[in-house]
DRENPA-3360 file (N, C-alpha, C; in nm, 2 decimals, always signed):
BEGIN
1 = XXXXXXXX = +8.12/+6.28/+12.27/+8.26/+6.30/+12.27/+8.28/+6.45/+12.26 ~ +8.38/+6.51/+12.32/+8.41/+6.65/+12.33/+8.45/+6.70/+12.19 ~ +8.38/+6.81/+12.14/+8.40/+6.86/+12.01/+8.54/+6.91/+11.98 ~ +8.60/+6.97/+12.08/+8.74/+7.02/+12.07/+8.84/+6.91/+12.04 ~ +8.81/+6.79/+12.09/+8.89/+6.67/+12.07/+8.85/+6.61/+11.93 ~ +8.73/+6.59/+11.91/+8.68/+6.52/+11.79/+8.73/+6.58/+11.66 ~ +8.73/+6.72/+11.65/+8.77/+6.78/+11.53/+8.92/+6.76/+11.50 ~ +8.99/+6.71/+11.59/+9.14/+6.69/+11.57/+9.17/+6.55/+11.52;
9 = XXXXXXXX = +9.06/+6.47/+11.51/+9.08/+6.33/+11.47/+9.08/+6.33/+11.31 ~ +9.15/+6.24/+11.25/+9.17/+6.24/+11.11/+9.04/+6.22/+11.03 ~ +8.95/+6.13/+11.08/+8.83/+6.11/+11.01/+8.74/+6.23/+10.99 ~ +8.75/+6.32/+11.09/+8.67/+6.44/+11.09/+8.75/+6.55/+11.02 ~ +8.87/+6.57/+11.06/+8.95/+6.68/+11.01/+8.97/+6.67/+10.85 ~ +8.97/+6.55/+10.80/+8.99/+6.53/+10.66/+8.86/+6.53/+10.58 ~ +8.75/+6.55/+10.65/+8.62/+6.54/+10.58/+8.55/+6.68/+10.61 ~ +8.55/+6.76/+10.51/+8.50/+6.90/+10.52/+8.35/+6.90/+10.57;
17 = XXXXXXXX = +8.27/+6.81/+10.51/+8.13/+6.81/+10.55/+8.11/+6.77/+10.69 ~ +8.18/+6.67/+10.74/+8.17/+6.62/+10.87/+8.23/+6.72/+10.97 ~ +8.33/+6.79/+10.93/+8.39/+6.90/+11.02/+8.29/+7.01/+11.04 ~ +8.22/+7.05/+10.93/+8.12/+7.16/+10.94/+8.01/+7.11/+11.03 ~ +7.97/+6.99/+11.02/+7.86/+6.93/+11.10/+7.89/+6.94/+11.25 ~ +8.01/+6.90/+11.29/+8.06/+6.91/+11.43/+8.06/+7.05/+11.48 ~ +8.12/+7.14/+11.40/+8.14/+7.28/+11.44/+8.01/+7.36/+11.45 ~ +7.92/+7.32/+11.37/+7.79/+7.39/+11.37/+7.71/+7.37/+11.50;
25 = XXXXXXXX = +7.75/+7.27/+11.58/+7.69/+7.24/+11.71/+7.73/+7.34/+11.81 ~ +7.83/+7.42/+11.78/+7.89/+7.52/+11.88/+7.81/+7.65/+11.87 ~ +7.74/+7.69/+11.98/+7.67/+7.81/+11.99/+7.76/+7.93/+11.99 ~ +7.72/+8.04/+11.93/+7.81/+8.16/+11.93/+7.87/+8.19/+12.06 ~ +7.79/+8.19/+12.17/+7.84/+8.23/+12.30/+7.94/+8.13/+12.36 ~ +7.95/+8.01/+12.29/+8.05/+7.91/+12.34/+8.17/+7.90/+12.26 ~ +8.19/+7.99/+12.16/+8.30/+7.98/+12.07/+8.43/+8.01/+12.14 ~ +8.44/+8.10/+12.23/+8.56/+8.13/+12.31/+8.60/+8.01/+12.39;
33 = XXXXXXXX = +8.50/+7.95/+12.46/+8.53/+7.83/+12.54/+8.59/+7.72/+12.45 ~ +8.53/+7.70/+12.34/+8.57/+7.60/+12.24/+8.72/+7.62/+12.20 ~ +8.75/+7.75/+12.16/+8.88/+7.78/+12.12/+8.99/+7.76/+12.22 ~ +8.95/+7.79/+12.35/+9.05/+7.76/+12.46/+9.08/+7.61/+12.47 ~ +8.97/+7.53/+12.46/+8.99/+7.39/+12.47/+9.06/+7.33/+12.35 ~ +9.03/+7.39/+12.23/+9.09/+7.34/+12.11/+9.24/+7.37/+12.10 ~ +9.28/+7.48/+12.16/+9.42/+7.52/+12.17/+9.50/+7.41/+12.23 ~ +9.44/+7.35/+12.33/+9.51/+7.24/+12.40/+9.50/+7.11/+12.32;
41 = XXXXXXXX = +9.39/+7.07/+12.27/+9.37/+6.95/+12.20/+9.45/+6.95/+12.07 ~ +9.46/+7.07/+12.01/+9.54/+7.08/+11.88/+9.69/+7.05/+11.91 ~ +9.74/+7.10/+12.02/+9.88/+7.07/+12.05/+9.90/+6.92/+12.08 ~ +9.81/+6.86/+12.15/+9.82/+6.72/+12.19/+9.81/+6.63/+12.06 ~ +9.73/+6.68/+11.96/+9.72/+6.60/+11.84/+9.83/+6.64/+11.74 ~ +9.92/+6.74/+11.78/+10.03/+6.78/+11.69/+9.98/+6.83/+11.56 ~ +9.87/+6.91/+11.56/+9.82/+6.96/+11.43/+9.91/+7.07/+11.38 ~ +9.91/+7.08/+11.25/+10.00/+7.18/+11.18/+9.92/+7.31/+11.19;
49 = XXXXXXXX = +9.99/+7.42/+11.17/+9.93/+7.55/+11.17/+9.82/+7.56/+11.06 ~ +9.85/+7.50/+10.95/+9.75/+7.50/+10.84/+9.62/+7.43/+10.88 ~ +9.63/+7.32/+10.96/+9.52/+7.24/+11.00/+9.44/+7.32/+11.11 ~ +9.51/+7.39/+11.20/+9.45/+7.47/+11.30/+9.37/+7.59/+11.23 ~ +9.43/+7.65/+11.13/+9.37/+7.76/+11.06/+9.24/+7.71/+10.99 ~ +9.25/+7.59/+10.93/+9.13/+7.53/+10.86/+9.01/+7.52/+10.95 ~ +9.04/+7.47/+11.07/+8.93/+7.45/+11.17/+8.87/+7.58/+11.21 ~ +8.96/+7.68/+11.24/+8.91/+7.81/+11.28/+8.83/+7.88/+11.17;
57 = XXXXXXXX = +8.88/+7.87/+11.05/+8.81/+7.93/+10.94/+8.67/+7.87/+10.92 ~ +8.67/+7.73/+10.93/+8.54/+7.66/+10.91/+8.45/+7.70/+11.02 ~ +8.50/+7.71/+11.14/+8.41/+7.75/+11.25/+8.35/+7.89/+11.23 ~ +8.43/+7.98/+11.18/+8.37/+8.12/+11.15/+8.26/+8.11/+11.04 ~ +8.29/+8.03/+10.94/+8.19/+8.01/+10.83/+8.06/+7.95/+10.88 ~ +8.07/+7.85/+10.97/+7.95/+7.78/+11.02/+7.87/+7.88/+11.11 ~ +7.94/+7.96/+11.19/+7.87/+8.05/+11.28/+7.80/+8.16/+11.20 ~ +7.86/+8.21/+11.10/+7.80/+8.32/+11.02/+7.68/+8.27/+10.94;
65 = XXXXXXXX = +7.70/+8.16/+10.88/+7.59/+8.10/+10.80/+7.47/+8.06/+10.89 ~ +7.50/+8.01/+11.01/+7.39/+7.97/+11.11/+7.32/+8.09/+11.16 ~ +7.38/+8.21/+11.16/+7.32/+8.33/+11.22/+7.26/+8.42/+11.11 ~ +7.30/+8.40/+10.99/+7.27/+8.49/+10.88/+7.12/+8.53/+10.86 ~ +7.04/+8.43/+10.88/+6.89/+8.45/+10.86/+6.84/+8.55/+10.96 ~ +6.90/+8.57/+11.07/+6.85/+8.66/+11.18/+6.92/+8.80/+11.18 ~ +7.02/+8.82/+11.09/+7.09/+8.94/+11.09/+7.00/+9.07/+11.06 ~ +6.90/+9.05/+10.99/+6.81/+9.16/+10.96/+6.74/+9.22/+11.08;
73 = XXXXXXXX = +6.74/+9.14/+11.19/+6.67/+9.19/+11.31/+6.77/+9.22/+11.42 ~ +6.90/+9.21/+11.39/+7.00/+9.23/+11.50/+7.00/+9.38/+11.54 ~ +7.02/+9.40/+11.67/+7.03/+9.53/+11.73/+7.18/+9.56/+11.74 ~ +7.21/+9.68/+11.78/+7.35/+9.72/+11.80/+7.42/+9.64/+11.91 ~ +7.34/+9.61/+12.01/+7.40/+9.53/+12.12/+7.43/+9.39/+12.08 ~ +7.35/+9.34/+11.99/+7.37/+9.20/+11.94/+7.49/+9.20/+11.85 ~ +7.51/+9.30/+11.77/+7.63/+9.30/+11.68/+7.75/+9.32/+11.77 ~ +7.74/+9.40/+11.87/+7.86/+9.42/+11.96/+7.90/+9.29/+12.03;
81 = XXXXXXXX = +7.80/+9.22/+12.08/+7.83/+9.09/+12.15/+7.89/+8.99/+12.05 ~ +7.83/+8.98/+11.93/+7.87/+8.89/+11.84/+8.02/+8.91/+11.79 ~ +8.05/+9.03/+11.76/+8.18/+9.06/+11.70/+8.29/+9.09/+11.81 ~ +8.25/+9.16/+11.91/+8.35/+9.20/+12.02/+8.37/+9.09/+12.12 ~ +8.28/+9.00/+12.13/+8.29/+8.89/+12.23/+8.30/+8.75/+12.16 ~ +8.18/+8.71/+12.11/+8.17/+8.57/+12.06/+8.27/+8.54/+11.94 ~ +8.28/+8.62/+11.84/+8.36/+8.59/+11.73/+8.49/+8.67/+11.72 ~ +8.52/+8.74/+11.83/+8.64/+8.83/+11.82/+8.77/+8.76/+11.78;
89 = XXXXXXXX = +8.79/+8.65/+11.83/+8.92/+8.58/+11.80/+8.92/+8.51/+11.66 ~ +8.80/+8.52/+11.59/+8.79/+8.46/+11.46/+8.79/+8.57/+11.35 ~ +8.79/+8.69/+11.39/+8.78/+8.80/+11.29/+8.90/+8.81/+11.20 ~ +9.01/+8.75/+11.24/+9.13/+8.76/+11.15/+9.11/+8.67/+11.03 ~ +9.01/+8.58/+11.03/+8.99/+8.49/+10.92/+8.88/+8.54/+10.82 ~ +8.84/+8.66/+10.83/+8.74/+8.71/+10.73/+8.80/+8.73/+10.60 ~ +8.72/+8.70/+10.49/+8.77/+8.72/+10.36/+8.65/+8.79/+10.28 ~ +8.66/+8.82/+10.16/+8.56/+8.88/+10.08/+8.42/+8.81/+10.09;
97 = XXXXXXXX = +8.43/+8.68/+10.07/+8.30/+8.60/+10.08/+8.23/+8.61/+10.21 ~ +8.30/+8.60/+10.32/+8.24/+8.61/+10.45/+8.20/+8.75/+10.48 ~ +8.27/+8.85/+10.44/+8.24/+8.99/+10.46/+8.10/+9.03/+10.40 ~ +8.08/+8.96/+10.28/+7.95/+8.99/+10.21/+7.83/+8.93/+10.28 ~ +7.85/+8.85/+10.38/+7.74/+8.80/+10.47/+7.69/+8.91/+10.56 ~ +7.78/+9.00/+10.60/+7.74/+9.11/+10.69/+7.65/+9.21/+10.61 ~ +7.53/+9.23/+10.65/+7.44/+9.33/+10.57/+7.50/+9.47/+10.58 ~ +7.48/+9.54/+10.46/+7.53/+9.68/+10.46/+7.42/+9.78/+10.49;
105 = XXXXXXXX = +7.31/+9.73/+10.54/+7.20/+9.82/+10.58/+7.18/+9.83/+10.73 ~ +7.29/+9.80/+10.80/+7.28/+9.81/+10.95/+7.30/+9.96/+10.99 ~ +7.26/+9.99/+11.11/+7.27/+10.13/+11.16/+7.41/+10.17/+11.17 ~ +7.44/+10.30/+11.18/+7.57/+10.35/+11.20/+7.64/+10.29/+11.33 ~ +7.56/+10.29/+11.43/+7.61/+10.24/+11.56/+7.65/+10.09/+11.55 ~ +7.57/+10.01/+11.48/+7.60/+9.87/+11.46/+7.73/+9.85/+11.37 ~ +7.74/+9.93/+11.27/+7.86/+9.93/+11.18/+7.98/+9.97/+11.27 ~ +7.97/+10.07/+11.35/+8.08/+10.11/+11.43/+8.12/+10.00/+11.54;
113 = XXXXXXXX = +8.02/+9.93/+11.58/+8.05/+9.82/+11.68/+8.14/+9.71/+11.61 ~ +8.10/+9.68/+11.48/+8.18/+9.58/+11.40/+8.32/+9.63/+11.37 ~ +8.33/+9.76/+11.33/+8.46/+9.82/+11.31/+8.55/+9.81/+11.43 ~ +8.49/+9.84/+11.54/+8.57/+9.83/+11.67/+8.63/+9.69/+11.69 ~ +8.55/+9.59/+11.66/+8.60/+9.45/+11.67/+8.72/+9.42/+11.57 ~ +8.70/+9.46/+11.45/+8.80/+9.45/+11.35/+8.93/+9.52/+11.39 ~ +8.91/+9.64/+11.45/+9.03/+9.72/+11.49/+9.10/+9.65/+11.60 ~ +9.03/+9.59/+11.69/+9.09/+9.52/+11.81/+9.19/+9.41/+11.76;
121 = XXXXXXXX = +9.15/+9.35/+11.65/+9.23/+9.24/+11.60/+9.32/+9.28/+11.48 ~ +9.33/+9.41/+11.45/+9.40/+9.46/+11.33/+9.55/+9.41/+11.33 ~ +9.62/+9.42/+11.44/+9.76/+9.38/+11.44/+9.78/+9.24/+11.42 ~ +9.68/+9.15/+11.43/+9.69/+9.01/+11.41/+9.65/+8.97/+11.27 ~ +9.60/+9.06/+11.19/+9.55/+9.03/+11.06/+9.66/+9.04/+10.96 ~ +9.65/+8.96/+10.85/+9.74/+8.97/+10.74/+9.70/+9.09/+10.66 ~ +9.79/+9.14/+10.57/+9.76/+9.25/+10.48/+9.64/+9.23/+10.40 ~ +9.63/+9.10/+10.35/+9.51/+9.07/+10.26/+9.38/+9.08/+10.34;
129 = XXXXXXXX = +9.38/+9.04/+10.46/+9.26/+9.05/+10.54/+9.22/+9.19/+10.57 ~ +9.32/+9.27/+10.60/+9.29/+9.42/+10.62/+9.24/+9.48/+10.50 ~ +9.30/+9.45/+10.39/+9.25/+9.51/+10.26/+9.11/+9.47/+10.23 ~ +9.08/+9.34/+10.25/+8.95/+9.28/+10.23/+8.84/+9.36/+10.31 ~ +8.87/+9.38/+10.44/+8.78/+9.45/+10.52/+8.75/+9.59/+10.48 ~ +8.86/+9.66/+10.44/+8.84/+9.79/+10.39/+8.76/+9.79/+10.26 ~ +8.80/+9.71/+10.16/+8.73/+9.71/+10.03/+8.59/+9.66/+10.03 ~ +8.56/+9.56/+10.12/+8.43/+9.49/+10.11/+8.34/+9.51/+10.23;
137 = XXXXXXXX = +8.38/+9.60/+10.32/+8.29/+9.63/+10.43/+8.29/+9.78/+10.46 ~ +8.41/+9.83/+10.51/+8.41/+9.97/+10.54/+8.38/+10.07/+10.43 ~ +8.45/+10.05/+10.32/+8.43/+10.14/+10.21/+8.29/+10.14/+10.15 ~ +8.24/+10.02/+10.11/+8.10/+10.02/+10.05/+7.99/+10.06/+10.15 ~ +8.01/+10.03/+10.28/+7.91/+10.08/+10.38/+7.90/+10.23/+10.38 ~ +8.02/+10.29/+10.40/+8.02/+10.44/+10.41/+7.99/+10.51/+10.28 ~ +8.03/+10.46/+10.17/+8.00/+10.52/+10.04/+7.85/+10.52/+10.01 ~ +7.78/+10.42/+10.06/+7.64/+10.41/+10.03/+7.56/+10.52/+10.10;
145 = XXXXXXXX = +7.62/+10.58/+10.20/+7.55/+10.68/+10.28/+7.59/+10.83/+10.24 ~ +7.68/+10.84/+10.15/+7.72/+10.97/+10.11/+7.61/+11.06/+10.06 ~ +7.52/+11.01/+9.98/+7.41/+11.09/+9.92/+7.31/+11.14/+10.02 ~ +7.31/+11.08/+10.14/+7.20/+11.12/+10.24/+7.26/+11.19/+10.36 ~ +7.39/+11.23/+10.35/+7.44/+11.29/+10.47/+7.56/+11.38/+10.44 ~ +7.57/+11.49/+10.50/+7.69/+11.58/+10.48/+7.81/+11.51/+10.55 ~ +7.79/+11.46/+10.67/+7.89/+11.38/+10.74/+7.84/+11.24/+10.77 ~ +7.89/+11.15/+10.70/+7.84/+11.01/+10.71/+7.87/+10.96/+10.85;
153 = XXXXXXXX = +7.76/+10.91/+10.91/+7.77/+10.86/+11.05/+7.84/+10.96/+11.14 ~ +7.78/+11.08/+11.15/+7.84/+11.18/+11.23/+7.86/+11.14/+11.37 ~ +7.97/+11.19/+11.43/+8.00/+11.16/+11.57/+8.06/+11.28/+11.64 ~ +8.02/+11.40/+11.60/+8.07/+11.52/+11.66/+8.20/+11.57/+11.60 ~ +8.31/+11.57/+11.68/+8.44/+11.62/+11.63/+8.51/+11.51/+11.54 ~ +8.60/+11.56/+11.46/+8.67/+11.48/+11.36/+8.74/+11.36/+11.43 ~ +8.80/+11.38/+11.54/+8.88/+11.27/+11.60/+8.79/+11.15/+11.64 ~ +8.67/+11.19/+11.70/+8.58/+11.08/+11.74/+8.52/+11.02/+11.62;
161 = XXXXXXXX = +8.49/+11.10/+11.52/+8.42/+11.05/+11.40/+8.51/+10.95/+11.33 ~ +8.64/+10.99/+11.31/+8.74/+10.90/+11.24/+8.76/+10.77/+11.32 ~ +8.77/+10.78/+11.45/+8.80/+10.66/+11.53/+8.68/+10.56/+11.53 ~ +8.56/+10.62/+11.53/+8.44/+10.53/+11.53/+8.41/+10.47/+11.40 ~ +8.44/+10.54/+11.29/+8.40/+10.49/+11.16/+8.51/+10.42/+11.08 ~ +8.64/+10.45/+11.12/+8.75/+10.39/+11.05/+8.84/+10.30/+11.14 ~ +8.84/+10.34/+11.27/+8.92/+10.26/+11.36/+9.07/+10.25/+11.31 ~ +9.12/+10.13/+11.32/+9.26/+10.11/+11.28/+9.28/+10.11/+11.13;
169 = XXXXXXXX = +9.17/+10.13/+11.05/+9.18/+10.12/+10.91/+9.18/+10.27/+10.85 ~ +9.20/+10.36/+10.93/+9.20/+10.50/+10.89/+9.29/+10.53/+10.77 ~ +9.41/+10.48/+10.77/+9.51/+10.51/+10.67/+9.48/+10.43/+10.54 ~ +9.38/+10.35/+10.53/+9.34/+10.29/+10.41/+9.26/+10.38/+10.32 ~ +9.21/+10.48/+10.38/+9.12/+10.58/+10.31/+9.21/+10.70/+10.26 ~ +9.18/+10.74/+10.13/+9.25/+10.85/+10.08/+9.20/+10.98/+10.14 ~ +9.27/+11.09/+10.13/+9.22/+11.21/+10.18/+9.10/+11.25/+10.10 ~ +9.09/+11.22/+9.97/+8.97/+11.26/+9.89/+8.85/+11.18/+9.94;
177 = XXXXXXXX = +8.87/+11.05/+9.98/+8.76/+10.98/+10.03/+8.71/+11.03/+10.17 ~ +8.81/+11.07/+10.25/+8.77/+11.13/+10.38/+8.69/+11.26/+10.36 ~ +8.73/+11.34/+10.27/+8.66/+11.47/+10.25/+8.53/+11.45/+10.18 ~ +8.51/+11.34/+10.11/+8.38/+11.31/+10.05/+8.28/+11.26/+10.16 ~ +8.34/+11.18/+10.25/+8.25/+11.12/+10.36/+8.22/+11.23/+10.47 ~ +8.31/+11.32/+10.48/+8.29/+11.43/+10.58/+8.31/+11.56/+10.51 ~ +8.21/+11.62/+10.46/+8.22/+11.74/+10.38/+8.25/+11.86/+10.47 ~ +8.26/+11.85/+10.60/+8.30/+11.96/+10.68/+8.46/+11.96/+10.70;
185 = XXXXXXXX = +8.52/+11.85/+10.65/+8.66/+11.84/+10.67/+8.74/+11.89/+10.54 ~ +8.84/+11.98/+10.57/+8.91/+12.04/+10.46/+9.06/+12.02/+10.49 ~ +9.14/+12.06/+10.39/+9.29/+12.06/+10.41/+9.33/+12.15/+10.53 ~ +9.26/+12.26/+10.54/+9.30/+12.35/+10.66/+9.26/+12.28/+10.79 ~ +9.14/+12.23/+10.79/+9.09/+12.16/+10.92/+9.18/+12.04/+10.95 ~ +9.24/+11.98/+10.85/+9.32/+11.87/+10.88/+9.44/+11.90/+10.96 ~ +9.49/+12.03/+10.96/+9.60/+12.07/+11.04/+9.57/+12.05/+11.19 ~ +9.45/+12.09/+11.23/+9.42/+12.07/+11.37/+9.43/+11.93/+11.41;
193 = XXXXXXXX = +9.39/+11.84/+11.32/+9.39/+11.69/+11.36/+9.54/+11.65/+11.35 ~ +9.61/+11.69/+11.26/+9.75/+11.65/+11.25/+9.83/+11.69/+11.37 ~ +9.80/+11.81/+11.42/+9.87/+11.87/+11.54/+9.85/+11.79/+11.66 ~ +9.73/+11.71/+11.67/+9.71/+11.64/+11.80/+9.75/+11.49/+11.78 ~ +9.81/+11.46/+11.67/+9.86/+11.32/+11.65/+10.01/+11.32/+11.65 ~ +10.07/+11.21/+11.63/+10.21/+11.20/+11.62/+10.25/+11.21/+11.47 ~ +10.31/+11.33/+11.43/+10.33/+11.35/+11.29/+10.43/+11.25/+11.23 ~ +10.53/+11.21/+11.31/+10.63/+11.11/+11.25/+10.56/+10.98/+11.23;
201 = XXXXXXXX = +10.47/+10.94/+11.32/+10.40/+10.81/+11.30/+10.30/+10.82/+11.18 ~ +10.24/+10.94/+11.16/+10.15/+10.96/+11.05/+10.23/+10.95/+10.92 ~ +10.35/+11.01/+10.91/+10.43/+11.01/+10.79/+10.47/+10.87/+10.76 ~ +10.51/+10.79/+10.86/+10.56/+10.66/+10.84/+10.44/+10.57/+10.78 ~ +10.33/+10.59/+10.84/+10.21/+10.51/+10.79/+10.17/+10.55/+10.65 ~ +10.18/+10.68/+10.63/+10.15/+10.74/+10.50/+10.24/+10.67/+10.39 ~ +10.37/+10.67/+10.41/+10.46/+10.61/+10.32/+10.43/+10.46/+10.30 ~ +10.41/+10.39/+10.41/+10.39/+10.25/+10.41/+10.26/+10.22/+10.33;
209 = XXXXXXXX = +10.15/+10.29/+10.35/+10.03/+10.26/+10.28/+10.04/+10.29/+10.13 ~ +10.12/+10.40/+10.10/+10.14/+10.43/+9.96/+10.21/+10.32/+9.89 ~ +10.32/+10.27/+9.95/+10.40/+10.16/+9.90/+10.31/+10.03/+9.88 ~ +10.21/+10.02/+9.97/+10.11/+9.90/+9.95/+10.01/+9.93/+9.85 ~ +10.00/+10.06/+9.80/+9.91/+10.09/+9.70/+9.77/+10.12/+9.75 ~ +9.75/+10.15/+9.88/+9.62/+10.16/+9.94/+9.55/+10.29/+9.90 ~ +9.63/+10.40/+9.89/+9.56/+10.53/+9.86/+9.66/+10.63/+9.79 ~ +9.61/+10.75/+9.76/+9.69/+10.84/+9.69/+9.78/+10.92/+9.79;
217 = XXXXXXXX = +9.84/+11.03/+9.74/+9.94/+11.11/+9.82/+9.87/+11.22/+9.90 ~ +9.74/+11.22/+9.90/+9.67/+11.33/+9.97/+9.71/+11.35/+10.11 ~ +9.72/+11.24/+10.19/+9.75/+11.26/+10.33/+9.89/+11.31/+10.35 ~ +9.98/+11.26/+10.26/+10.12/+11.31/+10.27/+10.13/+11.46/+10.24 ~ +10.06/+11.50/+10.14/+10.06/+11.64/+10.11/+10.00/+11.73/+10.22 ~ +9.90/+11.67/+10.29/+9.83/+11.74/+10.40/+9.93/+11.76/+10.51 ~ +10.01/+11.65/+10.54/+10.11/+11.66/+10.65/+10.21/+11.76/+10.62 ~ +10.26/+11.76/+10.49/+10.36/+11.86/+10.45/+10.31/+12.00/+10.46;
225 = XXXXXXXX = +10.18/+12.02/+10.42/+10.12/+12.15/+10.42/+10.11/+12.20/+10.56 ~ +10.07/+12.11/+10.66/+10.05/+12.15/+10.79/+10.18/+12.18/+10.87 ~ +10.29/+12.11/+10.83/+10.41/+12.12/+10.91/+10.53/+12.19/+10.84 ~ +10.50/+12.26/+10.73/+10.61/+12.33/+10.66/+10.67/+12.43/+10.75 ~ +10.59/+12.50/+10.83/+10.65/+12.60/+10.92/+10.74/+12.54/+11.03 ~ +10.72/+12.41/+11.05/+10.81/+12.35/+11.15/+10.92/+12.27/+11.09 ~ +10.94/+12.29/+10.96/+11.05/+12.23/+10.88/+11.03/+12.08/+10.86 ~ +10.91/+12.04/+10.87/+10.88/+11.90/+10.83/+10.89/+11.89/+10.68;
233 = XXXXXXXX = +10.95/+11.78/+10.63/+10.96/+11.76/+10.49/+10.84/+11.71/+10.43 ~ +10.77/+11.77/+10.33/+10.65/+11.72/+10.27/+10.68/+11.59/+10.21 ~ +10.58/+11.50/+10.21/+10.59/+11.37/+10.15/+10.55/+11.38/+10.01 ~ +10.64/+11.35/+9.91/+10.60/+11.36/+9.77/+10.61/+11.23/+9.70 ~ +10.60/+11.12/+9.78/+10.61/+10.99/+9.72/+10.48/+10.95/+9.65 ~ +10.50/+10.88/+9.54/+10.38/+10.83/+9.46/+10.38/+10.67/+9.48 ~ +10.27/+10.61/+9.44/+10.26/+10.47/+9.45/+10.38/+10.40/+9.38 ~ +10.43/+10.30/+9.45/+10.54/+10.23/+9.39/+10.68/+10.28/+9.42;
241 = XX = +10.68/+10.41/+9.48/+10.81/+10.46/+9.52/+10.87/+10.38/+9.64 ~ +11.00/+10.37/+9.64/+11.06/+10.30/+9.75/+11.10/+10.40/+9.86;
% end
């Protein structure tokens, strides 16, 4: 019986153990095909959004647990394929527990491949998922390398470095954290980077992230510092400000 249909039946959907057993039969390279078929069968079975989410989350769990034993030998290419292709549409379901399955001793290029996948799905993630990825993967991975490198996972210029190592999660990091991870980066050098971005967008994201409590006012002050001569108003908001 087709798995995409089987998991929508009540006797399997309501039995967590049986659901995991069925989903564990799906090879990573077949996840995308399964999800396409499941999209159709879920509609036919009139599954609720909660039920659909349960099945997709369970699929992510079974895939990661099934592959976990081999992660220590994974190459950058394998990480890229796994996250950017096979599991891309499931990355929105990561939580702290699942993030801890990803080893923190992967190479910089492997880490960056995973960050790219998370960034591709950033707009589809909940705030809680984004925060979990920052707190339980990006931040601990990069902080672990501070002691052995002046620039953690160096990638040449600052723009390339930030894109590869932070991706869409850049604004989750405080200015202090950025300067710790990249000791060549200073308040003065930040002006060059600010000048090649959209300052209004930066200010908007800065205020938004502070309201969410993600980081301190360092980036806002940097923006104000760099744009005073152009009559940009420095951002002086603190956490909790409206």
